[in-house]
C-alpha positions as CSV (number, residue, x, y, z in Angstrom):
1,X,123.9,95.8,100.5
2,X,121.5,93.9,102.8
3,X,119.9,92.2,99.8
4,X,123.3,91.2,98.2
5,X,124.6,89.7,101.4
6,X,121.3,87.8,102.0
7,X,121.2,86.5,98.5
8,X,124.8,85.2,98.8
9,X,124.4,83.6,102.2
10,X,121.1,81.9,101.7
11,X,121.9,80.6,98.2
12,X,125.2,79.2,99.4
13,X,123.4,77.3,102.2
14,X,120.9,75.9,99.7
15,X,123.6,74.8,97.3
16,X,125.6,73.1,100.0
17,X,122.5,71.3,101.3
18,X,121.7,70.0,97.8
19,X,125.3,69.0,97.1
20,X,125.2,67.0,100.4
21,X,121.8,65.4,100.3
22,X,120.7,65.7,96.7
23,X,117.6,67.5,97.8
24,X,116.4,70.7,99.5
25,X,114.2,70.2,102.6
26,X,111.6,73.0,102.3
27,X,110.3,72.2,105.8
28,X,113.8,72.4,107.2
29,X,114.6,75.6,105.3
30,X,111.5,77.4,106.5
31,X,111.9,76.2,110.1
32,X,115.4,77.6,110.1
33,X,114.1,80.9,108.6
34,X,111.3,81.2,111.1
35,X,113.7,80.6,114.1
36,X,116.1,83.1,112.7
37,X,113.8,86.0,111.9
38,X,110.4,85.7,113.5
39,X,110.9,85.7,117.3
40,X,113.0,88.8,117.6
41,X,111.1,90.5,114.7
42,X,107.8,89.8,116.6
43,X,109.2,91.1,119.8
44,X,110.2,94.4,118.2
45,X,106.8,94.7,116.6
46,X,105.1,94.2,119.9
47,X,107.4,96.6,121.8
48,X,106.9,99.3,119.1
49,X,103.1,99.0,119.3
50,X,103.3,99.4,123.1
51,X,105.6,102.4,122.8
52,X,103.3,103.9,120.1
53,X,100.3,103.5,122.4
54,X,102.2,105.5,125.1
55,X,103.5,108.3,122.8
56,X,101.0,108.8,119.9
57,X,97.4,109.6,119.4
58,X,94.8,106.9,118.9
59,X,94.7,107.3,115.1
60,X,98.5,107.0,114.7
61,X,98.6,104.1,117.1
62,X,96.0,102.3,115.0
63,X,98.1,103.0,111.9
64,X,101.2,101.5,113.6
65,X,99.1,98.5,114.6
66,X,98.1,98.0,111.0
67,X,101.7,98.3,109.9
68,X,102.7,95.7,112.5
69,X,100.1,93.2,111.1
70,X,101.5,93.6,107.5
71,X,105.0,93.3,108.8
72,X,104.3,90.1,110.7
73,X,102.9,88.5,107.6
74,X,106.0,89.7,105.6
75,X,104.0,92.0,103.3
76,X,104.8,95.5,104.7
77,X,106.6,96.5,101.5
78,X,103.2,96.3,99.6
79,X,101.5,98.1,102.5
80,X,103.8,101.1,102.1
81,X,103.7,100.9,98.3
82,X,99.9,100.9,98.3
83,X,100.0,103.9,100.7
84,X,102.2,105.8,98.3
85,X,104.9,106.2,101.0
86,X,107.8,108.3,100.0
87,X,110.8,106.8,101.8
88,X,112.9,109.9,101.5
89,X,110.3,112.3,102.9
90,X,110.9,113.6,106.4
91,X,107.9,115.9,106.5
92,X,105.1,113.3,106.8
93,X,104.4,111.1,109.9
94,X,106.9,108.3,109.5
95,X,106.0,104.8,110.5
96,X,108.4,103.4,113.1
97,X,108.0,100.0,111.3
98,X,108.7,101.3,107.8
99,X,112.1,99.5,107.7
100,X,110.3,96.1,107.8
101,X,109.7,96.5,104.0
102,X,113.2,95.1,103.2
103,X,112.7,92.0,105.4
104,X,109.4,91.4,103.6
105,X,111.0,91.7,100.2
106,X,113.8,89.2,101.2
107,X,111.4,86.6,102.5
108,X,109.1,86.9,99.5
109,X,112.1,86.1,97.4
110,X,112.8,83.0,99.5
111,X,109.3,81.7,98.9
112,X,110.3,81.1,95.3
113,X,114.0,80.7,94.9
114,X,114.5,77.4,96.8
115,X,111.9,75.7,94.6
116,X,113.6,76.9,91.5
117,X,117.0,75.6,92.7
118,X,115.5,72.2,93.6
119,X,113.9,71.9,90.2
120,X,117.2,72.6,88.5
121,X,118.9,70.1,90.6
122,X,116.3,67.4,89.9
123,X,116.5,68.1,86.2
124,X,120.3,67.7,86.2
125,X,120.2,64.5,88.3
126,X,117.5,62.9,86.0
127,X,119.5,63.6,82.9
128,X,122.8,62.5,84.5
129,X,124.5,65.7,83.6
130,X,127.8,66.8,85.1
131,X,127.6,68.7,88.4
132,X,128.8,71.9,86.8
133,X,125.7,71.9,84.6
134,X,123.6,72.5,87.7
135,X,125.7,75.6,88.5
136,X,125.5,76.9,84.9
137,X,121.7,76.4,84.7
138,X,121.2,78.0,88.1
139,X,123.4,81.0,87.0
140,X,121.5,81.2,83.7
141,X,118.1,81.2,85.5
142,X,119.2,83.8,88.0
143,X,120.9,85.9,85.4
144,X,117.6,86.1,83.5
145,X,115.8,87.0,86.7
146,X,118.4,89.7,87.5
147,X,118.2,91.2,84.0
148,X,114.4,91.2,83.9
149,X,114.1,92.7,87.4
150,X,116.6,95.4,86.6
151,X,114.8,96.4,83.5
152,X,111.5,96.4,85.4
153,X,113.1,98.5,88.1
154,X,114.3,101.0,85.5
155,X,110.7,101.3,84.2
156,X,109.1,101.5,87.6
157,X,111.6,104.1,88.8
158,X,111.0,106.3,85.8
159,X,107.2,106.1,86.1
160,X,106.5,105.7,89.9
161,X,109.7,106.0,92.1
162,X,107.7,105.6,95.4
163,X,106.2,102.3,94.2
164,X,109.5,101.1,92.7
165,X,111.2,101.6,96.0
166,X,109.1,99.0,97.8
167,X,108.3,96.7,94.9
168,X,109.6,93.1,95.2
169,X,109.8,92.9,91.4
170,X,112.0,96.0,91.3
171,X,114.3,94.7,94.0
172,X,114.8,91.0,93.2
173,X,117.8,91.8,91.0
174,X,119.7,93.0,94.1
175,X,119.2,89.7,95.9
176,X,120.0,88.0,92.6
177,X,123.4,89.5,92.4
178,X,124.3,87.9,95.7
179,X,122.8,84.6,94.5
180,X,124.9,84.7,91.4
181,X,128.0,85.2,93.5
182,X,127.1,82.1,95.6
183,X,126.5,80.1,92.5
184,X,129.8,81.1,91.0
185,X,131.7,80.9,94.3
186,X,134.0,78.1,93.0
187,X,135.2,80.3,90.2
188,X,135.4,83.4,92.3
189,X,137.5,81.6,94.8
190,X,140.3,81.3,92.2
191,X,141.0,85.0,92.4
192,X,144.7,85.6,93.1
193,X,145.5,86.7,96.6
194,X,147.1,89.9,95.3
195,X,143.9,91.0,93.7
196,X,141.7,90.5,96.8
197,X,142.6,93.6,98.8
198,X,142.3,96.0,95.8
199,X,138.9,94.5,94.9
200,X,137.6,94.8,98.5
201,X,138.8,98.4,98.9
202,X,137.3,99.3,95.5
203,X,134.0,97.8,96.6
204,X,134.1,99.8,99.9
205,X,134.8,102.9,97.8
206,X,131.8,102.2,95.6
207,X,129.6,101.8,98.7
208,X,130.9,105.1,100.1
209,X,130.2,106.9,96.9
210,X,126.7,105.4,96.9
211,X,126.1,106.6,100.4
212,X,126.8,110.2,99.5
213,X,125.7,110.3,95.8
214,X,122.3,108.6,96.0
215,X,119.4,110.9,96.9
216,X,115.7,111.3,96.1
217,X,116.7,112.4,92.6
218,X,114.4,109.9,91.0
219,X,117.0,107.4,89.8
220,X,116.6,105.0,92.8
221,X,116.4,102.0,93.0
222,X,117.4,101.8,89.3
223,X,119.9,102.5,88.1
224,X,121.5,104.2,91.2
225,X,121.2,101.2,93.5
226,X,123.7,99.4,91.2
227,X,126.5,101.4,92.8
228,X,126.2,99.9,96.4
229,X,125.1,96.6,94.9
230,X,128.2,96.2,92.8
231,X,130.3,97.5,95.7
232,X,128.9,94.9,98.1
233,X,129.4,92.2,95.5
234,X,133.1,93.2,95.1
235,X,133.7,93.0,98.8
236,X,132.0,89.6,99.1
237,X,134.0,88.3,96.0
238,X,137.2,89.5,97.6
239,X,136.6,87.4,100.7
240,X,135.3,84.2,98.9
241,X,137.6,81.2,99.1
242,X,140.2,82.8,101.3
243,X,141.1,85.6,103.7
244,X,141.4,89.1,102.4
245,X,144.6,90.9,103.5
246,X,144.8,94.5,104.6
247,X,141.1,94.8,105.4
248,X,141.2,95.5,109.1
249,X,138.2,97.8,109.2
250,X,135.9,94.8,108.3
251,X,137.8,91.9,109.9
252,X,138.7,93.2,113.4
253,X,136.8,91.7,116.3
254,X,134.6,94.8,116.9
255,X,133.4,94.9,113.3
256,X,132.7,91.1,113.3
257,X,130.6,91.5,116.5
258,X,128.6,94.4,115.0
259,X,128.0,92.0,112.1
260,X,126.8,89.3,114.5
261,X,124.2,91.7,116.1
262,X,123.4,93.4,112.8
263,X,119.9,91.8,112.5
264,X,118.9,93.1,115.9
265,X,120.5,96.5,115.1
266,X,118.4,96.6,111.9
267,X,115.2,95.8,113.8
268,X,115.7,98.2,116.7
269,X,117.3,101.3,115.2
270,X,114.3,102.7,113.3
271,X,111.6,102.5,116.0
272,X,114.0,104.1,118.4
273,X,114.9,106.9,116.0
274,X,111.3,107.7,115.1
275,X,109.7,107.4,118.6
276,X,112.4,109.2,120.5
277,X,112.3,111.9,117.8
278,X,108.7,112.5,118.7
279,X,109.4,113.1,122.4
280,X,112.9,114.7,122.4
281,X,114.6,117.6,120.8
282,X,116.9,116.4,118.0
283,X,120.2,117.4,119.6
284,X,123.4,115.8,120.7
285,X,121.7,114.2,123.7
286,X,119.1,112.7,121.4
287,X,121.8,111.1,119.2
288,X,123.6,109.7,122.2
289,X,120.4,108.2,123.6
290,X,119.4,106.7,120.2
291,X,122.8,105.0,119.9
292,X,122.9,103.8,123.5
293,X,119.3,102.3,123.3
294,X,119.9,100.8,119.9
295,X,123.1,99.0,120.9
296,X,121.9,98.1,124.3
297,X,118.7,96.5,123.1
298,X,120.4,94.8,120.2
299,X,123.1,93.2,122.4
300,X,120.5,92.0,124.8
301,X,118.1,90.6,122.2
302,X,121.0,88.9,120.3
303,X,122.2,87.0,123.4
304,X,118.9,86.4,125.1
305,X,116.4,86.0,122.2
306,X,118.1,85.5,118.8
307,X,120.8,82.9,119.8
308,X,118.7,80.8,122.2
309,X,115.8,80.5,119.8
310,X,118.1,79.9,116.7
311,X,120.0,77.1,118.5
312,X,116.9,75.5,120.0
313,X,114.7,72.7,118.6
314,X,111.7,75.0,118.2
315,X,109.5,73.7,115.4
316,X,111.6,70.6,114.8
317,X,109.8,67.3,114.4
318,X,109.1,65.3,117.6
319,X,111.7,62.7,116.8
320,X,114.4,65.4,116.5
321,X,113.5,66.9,119.8
322,X,113.4,63.5,121.5
323,X,116.9,62.7,120.1
324,X,118.2,66.0,121.4
325,X,116.8,65.3,124.9
326,X,118.4,61.8,124.8
327,X,121.8,63.3,123.9
328,X,121.5,65.9,126.7
329,X,120.7,63.1,129.2
330,X,123.7,61.1,128.0
331,X,126.0,64.1,128.3
332,X,124.8,64.8,131.8
333,X,125.3,61.1,132.7
334,X,128.8,61.1,131.4
335,X,129.7,64.2,133.3
336,X,128.3,62.7,136.5
337,X,130.3,59.5,136.1
338,X,133.5,61.5,135.5
339,X,132.9,63.7,138.7
340,X,135.3,62.6,141.4
341,X,133.8,61.1,144.6
342,X,132.8,63.9,147.0
343,X,133.1,66.7,144.5
344,X,129.4,67.6,144.9
345,X,129.9,68.5,148.5
346,X,133.4,69.9,148.4
347,X,134.1,73.6,148.9
348,X,136.8,75.5,147.1
């Protein structure tokens, strides 16, 4: 589900940028990605290493430190694949940073996909083809990638399920399904309103089936992952181009806020589960503590780390930062000129 949503959102952003500017700024794209993912991800890595130092033996602490280095350089999926990690095993010592594998897969995909999209756009422009050709070519390229990756995932899952779980090549098809949805958003948006709610609820049902039906049976990630992937795609399609009626479980304010803080929830939940599980009995008090700490840290990091950095001019060129400072000074000047005489010293 994470991969499908990511593929849809990022591909949509890239398409809109190209439609507006007739190019894709790689520097701008990666600056935005770094501001979005790196600061809070690095904070969680550091805090996890510190907590590991306090809780675990020196050998396990060193292993967690190594995991953190791989995660920082967005390659932790290959670290766990090379280690032969069984994601479904609860018997071995589980890394509190094991969940970073999916972030690594996502970012590895985005090292390649923007360049492919720009190449397609340049080809269409040079040949003076109609704008729809760009979408069709993009969909064709991504369709081939999805098909090839899914076939590879079937092969890897059958021969080495542990490797297949973490392999970028066995996971790209999941991101690709989201990308295909973004490419075809104009067509998907024409869905009749009456079909949107049934489609969304069918997608949620598929996700629910996947949550209970998928296990370490040896058919994951392929073909079993197709169940939640298609379910997520159906939910996204139902909400593309218009509001989906009768979908309060996803559209209420509480659910939307959980969606807002979901990146922080993703980063914090696993270290807390693993480290607290090493020092506490797994009982009701443990679960309450895990939930409280996960949501507490996620809310704090969203408002005090994620948003401030994402909205800042961090990594922007000097000219952009200078222009932002000039605008702030002008805004302050306008507010000062509008302030009534004596307001500064008045007391309410």
